[in-house]
C-alpha positions in Angstrom: 104.4 103.2 118.8 106.9 105.6 117.4 107.4 108.9 119.1 107.8 110.3 122.5 104.9 112.1 124.1 106.9 115.4 123.9 107.4 115.1 120.2 103.9 114.3 119.1 103.1 117.9 118.3 106.0 118.4 116.0 106.3 119.3 112.3 103.3 121.0 111.0 105.6 123.9 110.1 106.2 122.7 106.5 103.1 123.7 104.6 104.4 124.2 101.1 105.0 121.4 98.7 108.6 121.5 97.5 109.7 119.2 94.7 113.2 118.3 93.6 114.4 116.7 90.4 112.6 119.1 88.1 112.7 119.0 84.4 115.6 120.1 82.2 116.8 123.6 82.9 115.9 123.5 86.6 112.4 124.8 86.1 109.1 123.2 87.0 107.6 121.1 84.2 104.0 121.3 83.1 101.6 118.9 84.7 102.0 115.4 83.4 98.6 115.3 81.7 99.5 118.4 79.6 102.7 117.0 78.2 103.0 115.5 74.7 101.4 112.1 74.4 104.4 110.3 72.9 107.0 111.7 75.2 109.3 109.1 76.7 110.8 109.4 80.2 114.2 110.2 78.7 112.7 113.5 77.3 110.9 114.4 80.5 113.8 114.7 82.9 117.6 115.0 83.1 119.8 112.0 83.5 120.2 112.6 87.3 116.4 112.1 87.8 115.9 109.3 85.3 115.6 105.6 86.1 115.9 103.2 83.1 116.5 99.5 83.4 116.5 96.7 80.8 115.9 93.5 82.7 117.7 90.3 81.6 114.4 88.9 80.2 114.3 91.8 77.7 111.7 94.1 79.4 112.7 97.8 79.9 111.1 100.1 82.5 111.6 103.9 82.3 110.5 106.7 84.6 111.5 110.0 86.2 111.6 110.8 89.9 111.6 113.7 92.2 111.4 114.2 96.0 108.4 115.9 97.5 108.7 117.7 100.9 105.8 115.7 102.3 105.1 112.7 100.1 108.8 111.7 99.7 109.6 109.8 96.5 107.4 110.6 93.5 107.6 108.6 90.3 106.5 110.1 87.0 106.2 109.2 83.3 106.4 105.5 84.0 106.6 103.4 80.9 107.0 99.7 80.1 108.5 98.2 77.0 108.3 94.4 76.8 110.1 92.4 74.2 108.4 92.6 70.8 107.0 96.1 71.2 108.5 98.8 69.0 108.2 101.6 71.6 107.6 102.1 75.3 104.0 101.9 76.5 103.1 104.7 78.9 101.4 103.4 82.1 101.3 106.2 84.7 101.6 110.0 84.7 102.6 109.8 88.4 102.6 107.5 91.4 103.2 108.5 95.1 102.3 107.8 98.6 99.2 109.9 99.6 99.2 109.4 103.4 100.0 107.1 106.3 97.3 107.6 108.9 98.1 106.1 112.3 95.4 106.2 115.0 96.1 104.5 118.4 93.7 102.1 119.9 93.4 103.9 123.2 92.3 107.1 121.5 95.2 109.1 122.8 96.6 110.3 119.5 96.5 110.0 115.8 99.2 110.9 113.2 99.2 111.9 109.6 102.8 110.8 109.0 103.2 112.4 105.6 101.7 115.8 106.2 102.2 116.2 109.9 105.1 114.1 111.2 108.1 114.8 109.0 108.0 111.7 106.8 110.0 113.2 103.9 112.5 114.9 106.2 113.2 111.5 107.8 114.8 110.1 104.7 117.5 107.7 105.9 121.0 107.2 104.4 121.5 103.7 103.1 124.7 101.7 103.4 125.8 99.9 100.2 124.7 96.6 101.7 121.1 97.8 101.8 121.0 98.0 98.0 122.6 94.7 96.9 123.8 94.8 93.3 122.2 98.2 92.7 122.9 101.9 92.8 122.1 104.4 95.6 121.2 107.8 94.3 121.6 111.0 96.4 118.6 113.0 97.2 118.5 116.7 98.3 116.0 116.6 101.1 113.8 119.8 101.4 113.7 120.9 105.0 112.4 124.2 106.3 114.7 124.0 109.3 117.8 123.5 107.1 117.8 125.7 104.0 121.0 124.0 102.8 118.9 120.9 101.8 121.1 118.1 103.1 122.2 115.5 100.6 121.2 112.0 101.6 122.2 108.8 99.7 118.7 107.4 100.1 117.3 106.1 96.8 118.1 102.5 95.9 117.5 101.1 92.4 118.4 97.4 91.9 117.2 94.2 90.3 116.0 91.0 91.9 114.9 87.6 90.8 111.4 86.5 91.8 111.3 82.9 90.8 109.3 81.3 88.0 107.8 83.7 85.5 106.1 80.7 83.9 106.5 77.0 83.3 104.9 74.8 80.5 105.4 71.2 79.6 104.2 70.3 76.1 101.6 67.7 75.5 104.2 65.3 74.2 106.4 65.9 77.2 109.4 66.5 75.0 109.7 70.2 75.7 109.6 72.2 79.0 109.3 76.0 78.6 110.3 77.9 81.7 111.8 81.3 82.6 112.9 82.9 85.8 111.3 86.3 86.4 113.3 89.5 87.0 112.2 92.7 88.8 113.4 96.3 89.0 113.1 97.5 92.6 113.1 101.2 93.6 112.9 102.1 97.3 113.6 104.6 100.1 113.7 104.3 103.9 112.0 107.1 105.9 112.2 107.4 109.7 109.3 108.8 111.6 109.8 108.7 115.3 110.6 105.1 116.3 109.2 103.7 113.1 111.1 103.3 109.8 109.1 102.9 106.6 110.5 101.1 103.5 108.6 102.4 100.5 109.1 99.9 97.7 108.1 100.0 94.1 108.5 96.7 92.2 108.5 96.7 88.4 108.2 93.2 87.0 109.3 92.0 83.6 105.7 90.9 82.8 104.4 94.4 83.2 103.0 94.1 86.8 103.8 97.0 89.2 103.6 96.3 92.9 103.5 99.0 95.6 104.4 98.1 99.2 105.2 99.8 102.4 107.2 97.9 105.0 107.1 99.1 108.6 110.1 98.3 110.8 112.4 100.0 113.3 111.3 99.8 117.0 108.3 99.8 119.2 108.3 103.1 121.1 109.4 102.7 124.7 107.1 105.6 125.6 103.9 103.8 124.6 103.8 100.9 127.0 100.8 102.3 128.8 97.8 100.5 127.4 95.6 98.0 129.2 94.3 94.7 128.1 92.1 95.1 125.0 94.0 98.2 123.9 97.5 96.6 123.8 99.6 93.5 124.3 102.1 92.7 127.1 105.7 92.9 125.9 108.4 91.6 128.2 108.3 89.4 131.3 104.8 88.7 132.7 101.6 90.5 132.0 103.1 94.0 132.3 104.1 96.8 129.9 101.2 96.6 127.4 102.4 98.1 124.1 99.6 100.2 122.7 98.0 98.8 119.6 97.4 101.0 116.6 96.6 101.0 112.8 98.6 101.9 109.8 96.3 103.1 107.0 98.5 103.6 104.0 97.2 105.5 100.9 98.7 105.6 97.4 97.7 108.0 94.6 97.9 106.8 91.0 97.4 109.1 88.0 97.1 106.8 85.0 98.3 107.9 81.6 97.8 104.8 79.5 99.4 105.1 76.1 100.2 108.7 76.8 96.7 109.9 77.4 95.0 110.8 80.6 91.6 110.2 79.1 91.1 106.8 80.6 87.9 105.1 81.7 87.2 102.8 84.7 85.3 99.6 84.7 84.0 97.4 87.5 83.5 93.7 87.2 81.3 91.5 89.4 80.7 87.7 89.2 77.8 85.8 90.6 77.6 82.1 91.0 74.2 80.4 90.6 73.2 76.8 91.5 73.6 74.2 88.8 70.9 74.2 86.2 69.1 70.9 85.5 71.5 68.6 83.8 74.6 70.7 84.4 77.6 69.3 86.1 78.5 72.4 88.1 77.2 75.8 89.2 77.2 78.6 86.6 79.1 81.9 86.9 78.1 85.1 85.1 80.4 88.2 85.1 78.9 91.6 84.5 80.7 94.8 83.6 79.7 98.2 85.0 81.1 101.4 83.4 82.2 103.8 86.1 81.4 107.2 84.6 81.4 109.2 87.8 83.6 109.5 90.9 83.4 106.4 93.0 83.9 105.1 96.5 84.5 101.4 96.2 85.2 98.3 98.4 86.8 95.1 97.5 84.4 92.2 97.4 84.5 88.5 96.6 84.6 88.2 92.8 84.8 91.9 92.2 87.6 93.8 90.5 88.3 97.1 88.6 90.4 98.1 85.7 91.6 101.4 84.2 91.2 101.3 80.4 93.0 103.3 77.7 90.8 105.3 75.5 93.5 105.5 72.8 95.8 102.4 72.9 95.2 98.9 71.7 97.4 95.8 71.6 98.2 93.8 68.4 94.9 91.9 68.7 92.9 95.1 68.7 92.0 94.9 72.4 91.9 98.0 74.5 94.9 98.2 76.8 94.2 98.3 80.5 95.6 97.8 84.0 93.7 95.8 86.6 93.9 96.9 90.3 94.8 93.9 92.4 94.1 94.6 96.1 96.4 93.3 98.8 95.5 92.0 102.3 94.0 94.8 104.3 92.3 95.6 107.6 90.0 98.6 107.1 89.8 101.1 109.9 86.2 102.3 110.3 87.0 105.3 112.5 86.9 107.8 109.6 85.1 108.2 106.3 88.4 108.5 104.5 89.6 105.1 105.9 86.3 103.3 105.6 86.8 102.2 101.9 89.4 100.4 99.8 89.3 102.7 96.7 88.4 106.2 95.8 88.3 107.3 92.2 88.2 111.0 91.6 88.4 113.4 88.7 91.9 114.9 88.4 92.4 118.1 90.5 95.9 119.4 91.0 94.9 120.5 94.6 94.0 117.0 95.7 97.4 115.5 96.7 96.9 113.8 100.1 94.2 111.4 101.2 93.8 113.3 104.5 95.0 116.6 106.0 95.5 117.8 102.4 98.1 120.5 102.0 98.7 123.3 99.5 97.5 126.7 98.7 94.1 125.4 97.5 91.6 127.3 99.5 88.7 125.1 100.4 90.7 121.9 99.7 93.2 122.5 102.4 92.9 120.1 105.3 90.3 118.0 103.5 90.3 114.2 102.9 89.7 112.1 99.8 86.2 111.0 100.7 85.0 114.7 100.4 86.2 114.8 96.8 83.8 112.0 95.6 80.9 114.1 94.7 79.5 112.7 91.5 81.7 114.6 89.0 82.0 112.9 85.6 85.3 111.1 85.1 87.4 112.1 82.1 90.8 112.0 83.8 90.4 109.5 86.7 92.8 109.4 89.6 92.9 106.2 91.7 93.4 106.3 95.5 94.1 102.9 97.2 93.8 102.4 101.0 95.5 99.4 102.5 95.2 99.0 106.3 97.1 97.0 108.9 96.1 96.7 112.6 99.3 96.3 114.6 98.8 94.4 117.8 102.4 94.0 119.0 103.9 90.6 119.8 107.1 89.5 121.6 108.8 89.0 118.3 108.4 92.7 117.4 111.5 93.4 119.6 114.3 94.2 118.9 114.5 95.4 116.1 111.0 95.0 114.8 110.7 92.7 111.7 109.3 94.3 108.6 105.6 94.0 108.2 104.4 94.7 104.6 101.2 96.1 103.2 100.4 97.0 99.6 98.8 96.1 96.3 99.6 95.8 92.7 98.4 96.8 89.2 98.6 94.1 86.6 98.5 94.5 82.8 95.3 93.3 81.1 95.5 93.2 77.3 98.5 95.5 77.2 100.2 93.0 75.0 98.6 90.4 72.7 100.4 87.5 74.4 102.5 86.9 77.5 105.2 89.5 77.0 107.8 86.8 77.9 106.5 84.2 75.5 109.4 82.0 74.1 110.0 82.2 70.3 108.8 78.6 69.8 105.4 79.5 71.1 105.0 82.9 69.5 102.5 81.6 66.9 100.1 80.2 69.5 97.9 83.3 69.9 94.3 82.4 70.5 93.3 78.7 70.2 96.2 76.5 71.3 97.0 73.6 69.0 97.0 70.2 70.8 100.3 68.4 70.8 102.3 71.6 70.9 
């Protein structure tokens, strides 16, 4: 519910991928996986394209950014330095949106917002009040129809409190340890037809990275033409059925844990069995499966995945990793590329968008992520995450439409030997906790 009938055929003129915010000297940098392992974000980009924030709890996040002519904001060389670590810990080579697929329930139309509807060119200028306490950076928006590349104040970086990071009362009751968490937020707003997408990246001081897209704006006044079962009546009486539709949002994550792209992927499944004779409760066994080849995966009760560093270990000697934490989703079964929650593929520079893939890549042009899962051995895994939302409009969606969010997060698992925000008084309690502490 976003564009007029006359504008639905727009914007497949932009076929090249143009990126801004290039490396020092104004030339394109080498692919992230080919750069020196120990390079920090500060060495990878000029100051204008660097984001660095030390949060009040002591954690520092660093990254570079550029703006792609289809994907919009792209983050690169993302590193995390919690208190107590001597140097930044590399997390991601790059992170970006990979598609927003929008099919309508009446079958009349389907959009690829990133590669076919001008998502990047719809970057919106933000007023200072939209970035409270932060800084709005100016972006040169690549637009084939305007070679001057208009400057848009459209990238907000700010910090925000999120509530308790932890709370612990000692056994004696004499001490209460608590801290309020702090996040770095990086976001843009992109207008596509009647919709406006808030693309938010949230970097927490505990090392968690949350990725969300919030849809807001307006229901399209040109799409009040569905019937019962394909839409919902908006306005007085049972008239004006706003057409229902899906938002299938994809992200593409290229991990570079500890500066190396040679990561491995593991899947964990737990199974509960009835109580054994004499036991007080059912038993639960967790098994690990090494994912050695490209994977199509689906979230399941008591199933999860992690991406594991081949080179980095924490101070306890445990391999550093990041766990993929799915968000609420409604999978759209209409296509093979929207039918699954995760796709893990071997790195290929031509594979950039989850559907209607662009670029001068021959056979890869126009393809979708499901076609790239073909059994290849994983040495440099790329993770594609699909989070869906079926939007059946309601009276409260007008006017304007409240933001509805969809997304997921990645959480550190053994990146540090203890909680990175551990207070000094508890720093010695690594492993078995002493009673009475």
